[in-house]
N, C-alpha and C positions, 0 to 999 in steps of 0.2 A: 171957476177955472177949466178953459177950452181942453180940447186934445191933444195932448204930446206938449204942453206949456210944460216942461219943469220948472218945479219950486225947490228948494231947499229946507222946506219947515219941517220940522217932529214930525215922525213916525210915532204911535204907540201901539203897543201890545193893550190889546180891551178883552179880550178873552183867553182862555188856556183849556185844551179837553188832551184827555189821553188813555189809553188803555192797554195793559202792559202785561209783565210777569208778576209784578209785584203790587196791583191795584186794578179796580174797575174805571176808576177814575183819577182824578187830580186827590180827591182827598183820601182814599185808599194807600195814593203812592207813598203822602207825607206820610202817613202811619208806618209803613213800612222801614220808610228811609228811619225815623224816629226809635223805633224795636229796633231795627239792623238785621230785618226780616227779608233775605235775596228769594230770590222767584228762580232759580235751576233747580232740577230737579230729571230725574227718570223720562222718558217721553210718553206721555198718556195719552196724545191724538195724534201724533205725527206717527207713521209707522214707516220705520225704516228698520237696515237688518242692523245699524250700528248702535244698537240697545248700550254699547259700555260708553257712550258721549251723553254727557248733560245736558240738557236744551233749557232756556226757558222760555217757555211755552204762557198764553193768556190763561185763565184756569176754568174754560167753558169751552163745551165742544159747538158745532155748528147749528145744532139745532138750538141749542141756548143764544148763541150769538143772535144768528136769526131772530127771535124774540124782540132781545136789545137793541137791534138796529130798527126794524119794522121793515125787513125787505122780504124777498122770494128765500124759499129754502134751496133754490140750486145758484143761490149767490155766493161767488167765492166768499173765503176767509179772508182775501184781506181786503175785499173793499167791505165786510160787516165790520172789519175792526177800523175802517177810515169811516166809516158812517158815524158810530159810538162814540169816537172822539171829535169827532170834527162837531156832532150835534153838540155837544157839550161844551165844545169852546163857544159855538152862537149863542145858544143860552145862558150861559155863561158873559157874555159880552153885552146884553139885555139890550141890543139894537131894537128899539122899537118900532121905528118906520124903514125899516132896510127894503122893504121893496119899490120904495121910493129913491135908495140909494144907488150907484153902480155896485156890482158886488161879483167878486170872484171865487170862484177856488182854484188855486193851485199847488196841485199835491204830487207827492213824490212815490214813486215804487221803485225795484226791483224786481219781484216773482209775476206780475200781473195775475193773473186766473191760474196762474201755473197746480194749485193743487188742486184744482176742481180737473185741471187737464191730466194730470197724474191716474185718477181715478177712471178717468177714461179709457186711459192706455193698458189699464190693466185690465179690464174685459175687453178691450178689443185687440189685445196679443194676442188676445187665445181663441178670439171668434173672429174674423172679418165682420160680421155681422151686427156685433156685439156693442155697447159701450153707448150713452146717451150723448147722441151731441149736442146737446145743450149746454153740457159739463166745459167743452172747449170753444164755445161760442164769445167767452170774453178773456181768453187767452192775453190778448194784447194789454200792454202796460196801459193804455191810455183808455182803456174800455172800465177798468175799475173807477177812474178818476170821471169819467163821464155820468157811470151810474150814480156815484155817489155826490156828484153835482145838482142831478136831475132828483135825486131823493131832498136833498135840503134846496132844490128852487135857488141854486148861483148859477145864472148863465151868465153873466154880461162878458166872461172873462173864462174860459176852463182849460188848464192848459198843464201836462204832466211832464214832471220831471225826472229823467232817470241818467243819474250819474255816480252807480254803484253807491259806497256808503255816506257820500257827500249828496246824496239827493234834496233830501228835505230841506236842508239848509240853504243848496240852492233855490229851491222851490219857494222858502222864505224871504230872502233877498231879491229873487225875482219880483216876488211881487211888492215889497215896498219899492220898487223900482217903475215899477204899473201908476203904484199911488202917487209917486214922485212927480212920475209925466202925466199927471189927471187924465187918466186912462179909468183910474176904478177908486171909489170911497172906502170901500171894507175889503177885505182879501183874506179869505180863511186859508191859511196856507203852513204845509209841514210836510208829513209823508206815513205811510203804512206800509206795512210787508207782512206776509205770513210764514212760517215754518214749512217749507217741502223736501223731496226727499231730493230732488234735484240740487238744491244750496247746499244742505249736508255733505252730499257727496261727492259736490264742485269743492267746499273747504276740508273737507276731510283730505282728497288727494293732494292739496297743496301742502296738507301736514301741517296745519297751524291751528288744529282744536284741542285743546286740551281735557284730556277723559277724566279731569278733575274740575273743582269750582275753579275757575280765572282768579288769576290775583293780578292786575292789570299795576304796572310798573315795580312791581318786586323785583329783587332780583333772581328767585326760583322759577320767575312766570314760566309756562309752557304752549301758551297759547289762547284761543279766546273762546267762550261759548256762544252759542247763537242762540239767538231769543227770537221774537215777533211782538208786535203790534202798531200802533197809532198816535202821533202826537201832531195838535194842531195848536197854533196860536192865532186870534185874530188880529190883523192889522187893519189899524183906523189912520184916517186924514186927522189934522188938526184939528179943524174944522166938525167934525164925527165926533172926537173926542170931548171935543165942550160940550157934548149934550147926554153924555153918558154918565152913569152912577159910580163908575169907579174905571179904574187905567192899573194896569199892573206898573207901566215903565214906558221909558222911551225904546226903540230900536234905534240906536245910534250909530253902529259901524256894519261894514260886511265888506267881504274879498273872496275874490275866489282865484285861487294861481295854479299853474300847472309846472310841477319839474319832470315831467314827461322820462321820469327816470327807469320804468321797469314796468310793467304788465300790471301786476300786482304788489309789487316791494315797494314799500317809502323810499327815499333816497337816504344814505347813511347818513349823510350830514343835515337831515331834516330840511333840505331847500324850498322844498313846498310849503312844509309849515310854517316856514317861517317867515315867507314872501306872503301866505295867507293873515297870519295874524299883523304882519307890518302895516298891511294893507288895507284891514280892518281901523285899526287903529288912526291912522291916516284919514280914510272916511270921518271916521267921529273925534277926529279934532284931540287927540288923547297922544298921551306919551305913557311908554311903559309903566309910570310906576303909578297910572291912575287905576291901573286894574287890581280891583281887589280879589276876585275868587277866578281862578280856569276849571270852567267846565273840560277837562281832557277826554279828547277821542278816546283815549286810555282802553283799549282791545285787551292788550294783556299778552301778544305776541312779541318775538325779542324784536323783531325790526319794528314795530310801529311804535313802542314804546320809547325804544332808546332811538330814532329818528325824534319822533316828537319829544321827548326831552332834550335832546339836545338845540332843537331848535326853541326854545322854552329860555334856555342853559344861556345860548348868545343872544336872546332878544331883553332877558330882565334881571337875568344876574348883574350885581348880587343882591338885588331886594326882589328874589322870585314872591309872588305873591301865594293866598292859598290854592292847593289843588287837590281833584279828586275825579275818579272815574267814577260815572253812576253804573259804566255797563258792570263794574262790582255787583249790580243788582238786577238790573237788567237782560243780560246778557247783551250780545251786538245784535242788534234789532235790522240791520241796514239800510236799508234806504228809508226807513221809519227811524233811526238814531237820531238824526240832526234834528226832526220835530219835536222829538220825545225830549231832548233834553235841550231845547229852547223854550220847551213848556218849563224845566226845570232851571233853567237862568231867568228866567221871567221870577218866577218863583221866588228865586234866589234874591234878586233883587229889592222884591216887595216885601220881602217879611226878614232879611237876611238871613237862609237858610243857605248853610255849608253841611256839603251830603260828607256821609264817609266814603273811605276806597277801603271797602270791605277787603281782609284775608291781608294785608298788606302787614309785612314784619321787618324788610330790610330793603334799605335801597338799592337801587340798581349799581351796580361796581365802577361801571362807567362815570356813573350823574350821580350826584349826592342829591338827590331831589325826593324828600318825604309828602306824602301827600297825606290830608289829612284822612282821621278814622274814628272820628265823634261827630256826631251831628249835632252842629249849633244852631242856634235862633236866635234872632235880631243882633246877629253881625253889622258894623258897619260896612256896608257892602255899596257902592255908591256905581262900581263898573263890573259888570260880570261880561268876560269873554268865551266862548262856549265852540270848541274844534270839531270839523267833520272832517275827515280826510277817506277818500276814495283810491280804490283802483285806478290806477293809469297817471298816478299823481295830482287827480284831481282832487285839492283841497281847500276846502272851505273853512272861514274865520266868521266870527256873529260877536259881535257886541249889544247887551243890553243894558240900559241906563237909570239910573234915578228921575223919575220924573221932573 
């Protein structure tokens, strides 16, 4: 296939990698789902004045992550998490001849190296001659992607996406388009984000953080819990997939829509959410009744859950598929959430997993939607829809289908 030549040939998910508050890899995350073990807790590594707010931290300090990632001690936590998850995804895919293929790294994040920048300014604010400049060298979001791409030797196409909470979902479908247009054979796609004081303070100012563990889609929901982590899938062309030992599923549908309603809030009628899901279904040539499970964006805020629920009801009622928010386990990992949840969705299609929506007790009064509360295996899932909706109305839906 020559560069720029478009094809409708299937694209497959061949590998998956993840690190988040409920596990250092895919296997540990599934165990946490089975056992109902959430990742939220008090702050251990994040140094914030708001100690009353629960967060979902990866359970390792930076020194431990440096060893796991094989990177230098000055590396941002954002990049360390990215490298660990992306390397697992590549290893899982088992592509023997990747050096002879056109490979790319399409990664998302929203904070860049801000964790290191914050450490720099702690010292600099006291003494203008203090602070290590190396801590601010990789502040920019794109630097995180480039560092990890270099580490993993993925150099044919390196791109960073930053569209708030839909960032890594957009990275995945952009990677699929690169393959469809004959520009890449293999793409590691997803996203990463580390917890920072700036992020926590910003969300706290918006008054959408819950002082208790979040309760997505519950009538008593009071906000989200911030988390951190990284999640990547390896997308491959049909030709590459034929040579691999295993694949998870097809990546069959994707769409990005923007309702431009508000800088941080979703439109009350869920216009962006509805258009994203409808567009993904059209791309996949599916009807609403074909979707067997929805991995909800499900942050736990009043506005988001109501908007997403309204859109789901409008598109799927009266036969609403099974649904749940895995953010009840991982917290909201922002730029990483679409990648992490794409991994969960690909696993769901492959193994028939349906994940629990922890702490759900009562449906929203406005919408009678009841998420799943038990972990299921071997459920007959043909098509899984994953939602990622960001600030500014940037809404993205992805569909993963049986191969």
